[in-house]
C-alpha positions in Angstrom: -3.7 186.6 112.7 -4.0 188.7 109.5 -7.6 189.7 110.3 -6.6 190.8 113.8 -3.7 192.8 112.4 -6.1 194.4 110.0 -8.3 195.4 113.0 -5.3 196.9 114.8 -4.1 198.8 111.7 -7.6 200.2 111.2 -7.7 201.4 114.8 -4.3 203.1 114.5 -5.5 204.8 111.3 -8.9 205.9 112.6 -8.1 206.5 116.2 -11.6 205.4 117.0 -13.0 201.9 117.6 -16.4 202.5 115.9 -14.9 204.0 112.7 -12.3 201.3 112.6 -15.0 198.6 112.9 -17.0 200.3 110.1 -13.8 200.4 107.9 -13.3 196.7 108.5 -16.9 195.8 107.9 -17.4 194.2 111.3 -19.3 195.0 114.5 -17.4 196.9 117.1 -17.4 194.0 119.6 -15.9 191.8 117.0 -13.1 194.3 116.4 -12.4 194.7 120.1 -12.3 191.0 120.7 -9.9 190.6 117.8 -7.5 193.1 119.2 -7.7 191.5 122.7 -7.0 188.1 121.1 -4.0 189.6 119.3 -2.7 191.0 122.6 -3.2 187.6 124.2 -1.4 185.8 121.3 1.6 188.2 121.4 1.7 188.6 125.1 1.8 192.4 125.1 -0.6 195.3 125.6 -1.1 197.0 122.2 -3.8 199.7 122.9 -4.4 201.9 125.9 -8.1 202.2 126.2 -10.9 202.8 128.7 -14.4 203.0 127.2 -12.7 204.5 124.0 -9.4 204.5 122.2 -6.7 206.5 123.9 -3.4 205.6 122.2 -1.2 202.8 121.0 1.4 201.4 123.3 5.1 201.5 122.1 4.6 197.7 121.4 1.4 198.5 119.5 3.2 201.0 117.3 5.8 198.4 116.4 3.1 195.8 115.7 1.2 198.3 113.5 4.3 198.9 111.4 4.8 195.1 110.9 1.1 194.6 110.3 1.0 197.3 107.5 3.9 195.5 105.8 2.4 192.0 106.2 -1.0 193.2 104.9 0.6 194.9 101.9 2.6 191.7 101.1 -0.5 189.6 101.4 -2.3 191.9 99.0 0.6 191.7 96.6 0.5 187.9 96.9 -3.2 187.8 96.0 -2.5 190.0 93.0 0.1 187.5 91.8 -2.3 184.6 92.2 -5.0 186.6 90.3 -2.6 187.1 87.4 -1.8 183.3 87.4 -5.6 182.5 87.3 -6.5 184.7 84.3 -5.1 188.1 83.9 -4.4 191.3 85.9 -7.4 192.7 87.7 -8.0 194.5 91.0 -8.2 197.8 92.8 -5.6 200.6 92.8 -5.7 203.4 95.4 -4.2 206.7 94.2 -3.6 209.7 96.5 -3.1 212.9 94.5 -2.1 216.5 95.3 -5.0 218.8 94.2 -3.0 220.6 91.6 -2.2 217.3 89.8 -5.7 216.0 89.6 -6.0 217.1 86.0 -3.2 214.7 85.1 -4.9 211.6 86.6 -7.2 210.7 83.7 -4.3 210.5 81.3 -2.5 208.0 83.6 -5.6 205.9 84.4 -6.4 205.8 80.7 -3.0 204.5 79.8 -3.2 201.9 82.5 -6.7 200.8 81.6 -5.8 200.4 77.9 -3.3 197.8 79.0 -5.3 196.2 81.8 -9.1 196.7 81.5 -9.7 194.8 84.7 -8.1 197.4 87.0 -10.3 199.8 89.0 -9.2 203.0 90.6 -10.0 205.0 93.7 -8.6 208.5 93.5 -8.4 210.7 96.6 -7.1 214.3 96.9 -4.6 214.8 99.7 -1.7 217.1 100.7 1.8 216.0 99.8 2.6 215.3 103.5 -0.5 213.0 103.8 0.5 211.2 100.6 4.0 210.5 102.0 2.4 209.1 105.2 -0.2 207.0 103.2 2.6 205.5 101.0 4.7 204.7 104.1 1.8 202.9 105.8 0.6 201.3 102.5 -2.8 203.0 102.8 -2.3 204.1 99.2 -0.8 202.0 96.4 0.6 205.1 94.6 0.6 208.8 94.7 1.0 211.7 92.3 2.9 214.5 94.0 5.9 216.9 93.8 9.3 215.3 93.3 12.6 216.6 94.7 11.1 219.5 96.6 10.2 218.0 100.1 11.0 214.6 101.6 9.0 211.7 100.2 10.6 208.8 102.1 11.5 205.4 100.5 9.7 205.5 97.1 10.1 204.8 93.4 9.1 207.6 91.1 8.3 208.3 87.5 8.3 212.0 86.5 5.0 212.9 84.7 5.0 216.6 84.1 6.6 220.0 84.8 4.4 222.4 86.8 4.5 226.0 85.6 2.4 228.8 87.1 -0.3 231.0 85.7 -2.1 234.0 87.1 -5.8 233.3 86.7 -8.0 236.4 86.3 -11.5 237.3 85.3 -12.1 237.9 81.6 -12.1 241.6 80.9 -10.0 242.5 83.9 -7.2 245.1 83.7 -4.8 242.2 83.4 -6.5 240.8 80.2 -4.3 240.8 77.2 -1.0 240.6 79.1 1.5 238.1 77.7 3.1 237.7 81.2 2.9 239.1 84.7 5.9 239.4 87.1 5.5 237.9 90.6 6.4 241.3 92.1 3.2 242.8 90.5 1.0 240.6 92.9 1.9 242.9 95.8 -1.3 244.3 97.4 -3.6 242.4 95.0 -6.7 240.5 96.2 -5.5 236.9 96.0 -7.3 233.6 96.8 -4.9 230.8 97.3 -4.7 227.2 98.5 -4.3 226.7 102.2 -0.7 226.7 103.7 -0.9 222.9 104.4 -0.7 222.4 100.6 2.8 222.2 99.1 1.6 224.3 96.1 0.9 227.2 98.5 4.3 226.8 100.1 5.9 227.1 96.7 3.8 230.2 95.9 4.9 231.8 99.1 8.5 231.2 98.4 8.3 232.5 94.8 6.5 235.7 96.0 9.1 236.2 98.7 11.9 235.8 96.2 10.2 238.6 94.2 10.0 240.8 97.3 6.3 240.3 97.9 4.9 239.4 101.3 2.4 236.6 100.5 -1.1 237.4 101.6 -4.4 235.9 100.7 -7.8 237.3 101.6 -9.4 233.9 100.7 -7.8 230.5 101.4 -9.3 227.1 100.5 -8.1 223.5 100.0 -10.5 223.3 97.0 -9.4 224.5 93.6 -13.0 224.7 92.6 -13.6 227.2 95.4 -10.7 229.3 94.1 -12.0 229.3 90.6 -15.5 230.3 91.8 -14.0 233.3 93.7 -12.1 234.4 90.6 -15.3 234.2 88.6 -17.0 236.6 91.0 -14.7 239.3 89.6 -13.2 240.4 93.0 -10.2 238.0 93.2 -7.5 236.4 91.2 -5.5 233.2 91.9 -2.3 231.4 91.0 -2.6 227.9 89.6 -0.4 225.4 87.7 -0.7 225.7 84.0 -2.5 222.3 83.5 -5.2 223.2 86.0 -5.5 226.8 84.8 -6.0 225.6 81.2 -8.5 222.8 82.2 -10.7 224.7 84.7 -10.0 228.4 83.9 -10.8 228.2 80.2 -14.0 226.3 81.0 -15.0 229.1 83.4 -14.2 231.8 80.9 -11.2 233.0 82.8 -7.8 234.0 81.5 -4.5 232.3 82.5 -1.4 234.5 82.2 2.2 233.2 82.6 4.0 234.4 85.7 7.7 235.3 85.4 10.6 236.7 87.3 11.3 234.2 88.6 10.4 231.6 85.9 9.7 228.7 88.1 9.2 225.0 87.3 8.5 222.0 89.6 8.3 218.4 88.7 5.2 216.3 89.4 5.5 212.5 89.4 4.0 209.1 90.2 5.4 207.7 93.4 5.0 204.2 94.8 6.2 202.5 98.0 9.4 200.5 97.8 8.4 196.8 97.8 10.3 193.8 96.6 8.8 192.2 94.6 6.7 195.1 93.2 3.0 194.2 93.4 1.6 193.4 89.9 -1.0 196.2 90.0 1.7 198.7 91.0 4.0 197.4 88.3 1.3 197.9 85.8 0.7 201.5 86.9 4.5 202.2 86.7 4.7 200.7 83.2 1.7 202.7 82.0 3.3 205.9 83.4 6.6 205.2 81.6 4.7 204.4 78.4 2.6 207.6 78.7 5.6 209.8 79.4 7.7 208.3 76.6 5.1 209.5 74.2 5.5 213.0 75.5 2.1 214.1 74.1 0.2 212.9 77.1 2.1 215.0 79.7 
């Protein structure tokens, strides 16, 4: 049954039979037959379909939720058995908000020092997508904002405090400033992250608090694209301190503290609530706690 549940979960995620079959590494007829077999076994229709996927039935939605939990528990069981056979090894999937990507190597390094058999896949997503991926067990862990927008049922370890910098071209009229007030951004040519990013929603709120109507002449979900536009000399952007220091200095840009208000937001590692905690997830949590206790890493 687990294979069939995996087919159904993939279809629910992809909303497409062909892509779901590719994700499962099977032919599309095999996937379709598996779902039909699951329907016959459970005695309910799970998927409305004609020649293509239409939607899940209400019963299908319930089975997907159960299937996600069962598959996650099975993965955790296999990890436990791997530990018993000879040490911790396996694959961790991390979903990270773009503004926190600069923190990831510090966390993965701390984890790999303890457990060299662990591999990582790191994907950049919005905070809302990360919450959904944790709820559906599509990601083992996330790095996102804490205490700002709902995250669901998760465990968390604070990693850093996000402070904001105005990133400008070297030699601009802003160069040499020790700080810039948010109110001074009124009417300036800004390139910012897209509104689906929590960082952008934070920026908008801070500007509104300073009496500035948030406007951006360029929006992108890529920080690299923002940096490239600032380097052109026609724009400036607002980025977290860690990103500004990592990318801005490499691009020859200047990062200036933004004040009035002096804003800080917490970034942390979040993992789904599972009992018992899967061994790989527990290793990642332990590495995060060890790294943050040293303070120097974050």
